[in-house]
C-alpha atoms as one frame of an Amber mdcrd trajectory, in Angstrom:
protein
 -98.952  27.241  15.992 -96.086  25.077  17.167 -96.333  21.174  16.211 -96.687
  18.990  19.213 -93.890  16.557  19.836 -94.355  12.958  18.407 -93.125   9.728
  20.468 -93.527   6.476  18.799 -93.680   3.447  21.142 -92.999  -0.182  20.527
 -94.914  -2.967  22.439 -97.931   0.309  23.281-100.811  -2.278  23.654-100.067
  -3.308  27.513 -97.891  -2.962  30.396 -95.099  -0.658  30.413 -95.404   0.674
  26.767 -99.114   1.718  27.480 -98.120   3.791  30.397 -95.085   5.567  28.407
 -97.770   6.239  25.498-100.284   7.469  28.175 -97.803   9.606  30.321 -96.351
  11.092  27.245 -99.790  11.849  25.846-100.541  13.609  28.787 -97.528  15.443
  28.593 -98.531  17.093  25.028 -97.068  14.267  22.883 -99.075  12.796  19.783
 -98.222   8.948  19.441 -97.077   6.150  16.906 -98.379   3.284  18.701 -96.834
   0.038  17.628 -97.636  -3.421  18.459 -98.778  -6.708  17.347-102.553  -6.519
  18.598-104.600  -4.150  16.330-107.565  -3.843  18.407-105.639  -3.028  21.434
-104.150  -0.454  19.688-107.302   1.112  18.127-108.763   1.173  21.601-105.812
   2.923  23.385-105.708   5.437  20.457-109.322   6.179  21.140-108.777   6.684
  24.915-105.549   8.706  24.302-107.240  11.179  21.531-110.540  11.387  23.937
-108.372  12.134  27.085-105.570  13.971  26.213-106.503  15.221  22.660-103.246
  13.391  21.188-103.123  12.232  17.864-102.431   8.663  17.476-101.073   6.723
  14.496-101.629   3.004  14.654 -98.695   0.887  13.014 -99.397  -3.024  13.508
 -96.236  -4.625  13.300 -94.676  -8.046  14.836 -91.219  -6.826  15.419 -89.661
 -10.366  14.736 -90.734  -9.744  11.267 -87.748  -8.008   9.448 -89.977  -6.700
   6.747 -92.284  -4.906   9.425 -89.382  -3.616  11.624 -88.442  -2.190   8.326
 -91.890  -0.263   8.044 -91.160   1.166  11.781 -87.811   2.037  11.049 -88.864
   4.095   7.954 -90.998   5.793  10.147 -88.567   7.138  12.089 -86.140   7.626
   9.705 -89.078  10.152   7.844 -87.947  13.542   7.866 -91.224  15.000   6.867
 -93.071  13.634   9.777 -90.364  13.636  12.805 -90.283  11.442  15.825 -88.800
  13.379  18.644 -89.133  10.263  21.378 -88.524   6.491  20.696 -89.504   4.161
  23.174 -88.028   0.756  22.491 -90.262  -1.263  24.734 -91.595  -4.197  23.015
 -90.507  -7.834  24.456 -91.470 -10.945  25.514 -89.747 -13.876  27.720 -89.842
 -17.525  27.112 -90.564 -19.964  29.532 -88.284 -22.782  28.978 -84.559 -22.305
  29.259 -82.166 -22.086  26.708 -81.763 -25.725  26.181 -85.471 -26.946  26.575
 -86.649 -23.943  23.867 -86.870 -24.386  20.019 -83.841 -22.492  18.533 -86.885
 -20.860  16.295 -88.113 -19.176  19.549 -84.913 -18.267  20.683 -84.255 -16.539
  17.537 -87.528 -14.781  17.779 -86.853 -13.424  20.944 -83.361 -12.317  20.030
 -84.942 -10.409  17.022 -87.217  -8.579  19.359 -85.153  -7.910  22.246 -82.039
  -6.963  20.205 -82.300  -6.795  16.628 -85.291  -4.269  16.923 -83.534  -2.416
  19.326 -80.495  -2.040  17.171 -82.194  -1.470  13.977 -85.043   1.160  15.363
 -82.350   2.784  17.333 -79.667   3.326  14.670 -82.810   5.019  12.094 -83.992
   7.264  15.052 -80.543   7.965  16.177 -79.803   9.363  12.363 -82.581  11.405
  12.264 -82.443  12.855  15.393 -78.930  13.837  15.173 -79.535  15.551  11.950
 -81.902  17.719  13.547 -80.167  18.105  16.776 -82.794  16.872  19.348 -84.618
  13.906  20.149 -84.313  11.326  22.792 -84.301   7.387  22.807 -85.536   5.272
  25.739 -84.407   1.591  25.483 -86.417  -0.774  28.132 -83.858  -2.817  29.537
 -84.097  -5.044  32.579 -82.256  -5.347  36.160 -82.397  -9.009  34.931 -79.503
  -7.538  32.766 -77.112  -7.283  35.685 -77.354 -11.325  36.592 -76.719 -14.400
  34.852 -79.889 -15.929  33.676 -80.242 -16.909  30.269 -80.686 -15.372  27.326
 -83.176 -12.911  28.388 -81.156 -11.389  31.088 -78.044 -11.465  28.251 -80.265
  -9.719  25.554 -81.219  -7.084  28.342 -77.446  -6.846  29.380 -76.845  -5.955
  25.649 -79.644  -3.400  25.384 -77.951  -1.617  28.516 -74.364  -1.646  27.274
 -75.841  -0.771  23.635 -77.566   2.087  25.075 -74.517   3.525  27.092 -72.434
   3.470  24.084 -74.905   4.937  21.915 -75.157   7.870  24.805 -71.686   8.091
  24.377 -71.979   8.672  20.689 -74.599  10.824  20.572 -73.047  13.186  23.572
 -73.434  17.023  22.829 -75.608  16.087  19.771 -79.120  17.075  21.210 -79.890
  13.752  21.628 -80.250  12.037  25.040 -80.308   7.981  25.306 -81.703   6.439
  28.486 -81.850   2.874  29.461 -84.731   1.769  31.819 -83.718  -1.183  34.096
 -86.895  -2.291  36.067 -87.199  -5.002  38.252 -90.252  -6.846  38.801 -93.385
  -5.099  37.446 -97.244  -5.401  37.871 -97.992  -5.860  34.349 -98.932  -8.918
  32.076 -95.380  -9.760  31.201 -95.340 -12.758  33.509 -98.682 -14.373  32.605
 -97.706 -13.879  28.897 -94.607 -16.066  29.349 -96.208 -18.668  31.728 -94.017
 -17.749  34.692 -95.480 -17.491  38.552 -94.618 -14.049  40.196 -91.979 -14.764
  42.981 -91.136 -13.070  45.880 -92.831 -10.480  48.430 -95.120  -7.438  47.608
 -92.144  -5.293  48.177 -90.284  -5.976  45.333 -93.085  -5.212  42.861 -92.907
  -1.774  40.818 -96.151  -0.113  39.859 -95.821   0.880  36.199 -96.923   4.282
  36.394 -94.585   5.118  39.021 -91.766   3.451  37.179 -92.532   5.207  33.959
 -92.939   8.819  35.993 -89.276   8.071  37.500 -87.716   6.979  34.155 -89.186
  10.306  32.496 -87.848  12.191  34.975 -84.289  10.719  34.894 -84.777  11.242
  30.929 -85.355  15.154  31.692 -82.037  15.186  33.758 -80.282  13.498  30.971
 -79.432  10.055  32.842 -78.111   7.375  30.892 -79.397   4.364  32.956 -82.629
   4.779  34.965 -83.544   2.309  37.860 -86.774   2.857  39.382 -87.054   1.863
  43.000 -85.042   2.369  45.767 -84.929  -1.664  46.330 -83.518  -2.027  42.902
 -81.149   0.694  43.033 -79.741  -1.195  46.262 -79.625  -4.518  44.173 -77.901
  -3.155  41.121 -75.167  -1.250  43.364 -74.783  -4.552  45.168 -74.427  -6.700
  42.154 -71.714  -3.834  41.008 -69.458  -5.201  43.758 -70.335  -8.584  44.215
 -68.038 -11.432  42.763 -69.090 -12.762  39.339 -69.350 -16.542  40.860 -72.038
 -15.274  43.588 -74.022 -13.577  40.433 -74.000 -16.746  38.679 -75.341 -18.416
  41.845 -77.935 -16.062  41.938 -78.848 -16.684  38.074 -78.765 -20.541  39.016
 -81.499 -19.738  41.663 -83.703 -17.662  39.284 -83.490 -20.260  36.577 -84.882
 -23.041  39.091 -88.065 -21.233  39.630 -89.140 -21.652  35.884
């Protein structure tokens, strides 16, 4: 019997990560579920096993902790238990602007949004290239195309990093995709203490978002921007002068 492919999803306990785990289980993957909340991970593992007969391994890890992060990296590098799909989804936003935040909080955010993506992509990329197959999905954001504090800066790094890694792994059998969603109906804003701005049409459904992303991954696309409204926005941002983009970021910051 051919073994089921395995997907490792960080930030799997809620939101976009949970939706990735669910849709990948539906596609026939076993899961390695990574997050800080052991109770939520256990509940999700039970649900995926009952609904899709998915084998589920739970790794409780705070990715801002270097030892915990290394444990996840070691799991990705384990040749005896190969991981076919890595979804770097874990992340959070800070409520305060950069100079109003504590630098320790900013460092923890950077560790999760940037360092964890780098370390886990390195471990997975090497292992997948050696096997000649695999998929890495790095969850970035449309925020990375504007200038709006350290979250935007981190997501800009994720997108650029993903594009560079995709080039490095070209023709290796390993695909790399940056998912750049806009506002999405999850717990993200609530946890960050940020109000939900704008009209309903700008909000994405996480199930549709993940489905669109996986279709783009199947097509080998390096950057996935779900939603026609955000495709149009990213296209516009690509031609606008940078001073106007900075103005847009300034407006966004004032809403915090």
